[in-house]
C-alpha positions, 0 to 999 in steps of 0.5 A: 494477454501477457504481451499487453503488459510491461514491467517498470525498470530503471530504463523505462521508469522516467517515461512510463505512466504510473497507472494513477488516476491523477491527471495533470499536464504538468509534473505532479508532485505526488507522481514524481515522488512515487517515481523517485521512490520506485527508482530506489525500490526497483533495485531491491526486487520491487515489481511494478507490472502494468497494462501498457496504457494510460489506465489504472491496471497494475500490481505492485509487490516486493520481497517482504524483507524490503517491503515498507510495511510492519510485517515479518516473515521469511522468503515471502512477497508482499503485495502493496496494491492490485488495482483495476479500475473503470473501463478495464474491469471485467476483462481478466486483467486482475486475474492476469496480474495476480497469477503473474505475481504467484507464478513469479513467487514460485519461480523465485523459490518463495514461500508464498505471497501476503497482503494487508486485509481487514475484517471489512473491506477497506478503501485503499486496500486491494480486494480481499475477496478476489485474493481469497479465490487464489487461496489467500487466508488470514494468518494474523490479526491486529486489534481493531480488525486488520488482517494479514492475508497469505497464500503459502506454498510450503506451510510457513506463515508471515506475521505482523511485527509486534509493534504493528499491534501496539496501535497507540502513541503518546501524542493525543494530536492528530498524527499521520505517518506517510510514505511516498509509495502512493501518488495520492499521498502528496495531496492527502498531506496538503489536505491535512495541512489545509483542513487542520489549519482552517479548524485550528487543530494541532496535527503531526505529520511524520514522513516514513522515509526508510525501511527501518521506520516502516518496519517499526511503526506502531500500527498497520501501514501500507503507505498511510496510518492515522492516529488520533487521541493516542489511538490508531484509526485507519490506513485509509486516505482521508477526504476533508469530510472524513477528516472533519468527522474524525476531529469532532470525535 
């Protein structure tokens, strides 16, 4: 099966499909922003492995030290996303991708692999029940129900940065931190502009454009973090209906 997959490199990044279900004949701002972000991350050991097709079958992970998430630990890999969608489900592709990541970690002498989870499965987070089959277990938690899941090879454990457990900011306005790590971010930002404009609601959008900013965030983060009335709300991307419900609280 491995011959059906490819890893993105600086040489093939410009022409390869990024496994997103966004469909556009013209260059899509979100996809191109992700491509530019990846060009820098690949030099840091970031891995994007995908089925060699225009479908949603991929895993994306990075050394924890350079992963844009407020998680700390030594010698771990951090999984941003493992996604198999639609007609590709049930064919063993998810198993191949997870086993590839674990084998890659072992071959590089890593202490283990970790990923973001939650007490209840969240949209836009990888399937934690699937991860549990590979020995991932909860090694840290935050107030509000988020979990850090890890498969440790040597007994060591990563942990959330203390600031990730803060879950509060000074502003009471809708405040969203975001990075270009996901192609959907662009249209989600546009939706916030449009919806808050229609409702005449104040809002703050804060681009997370450096590793340092990502590590210092006041809440959990995979590429998106929503705060409202000074409190952390979710890492989920919001559609218009969900955003309107939040703003009515």
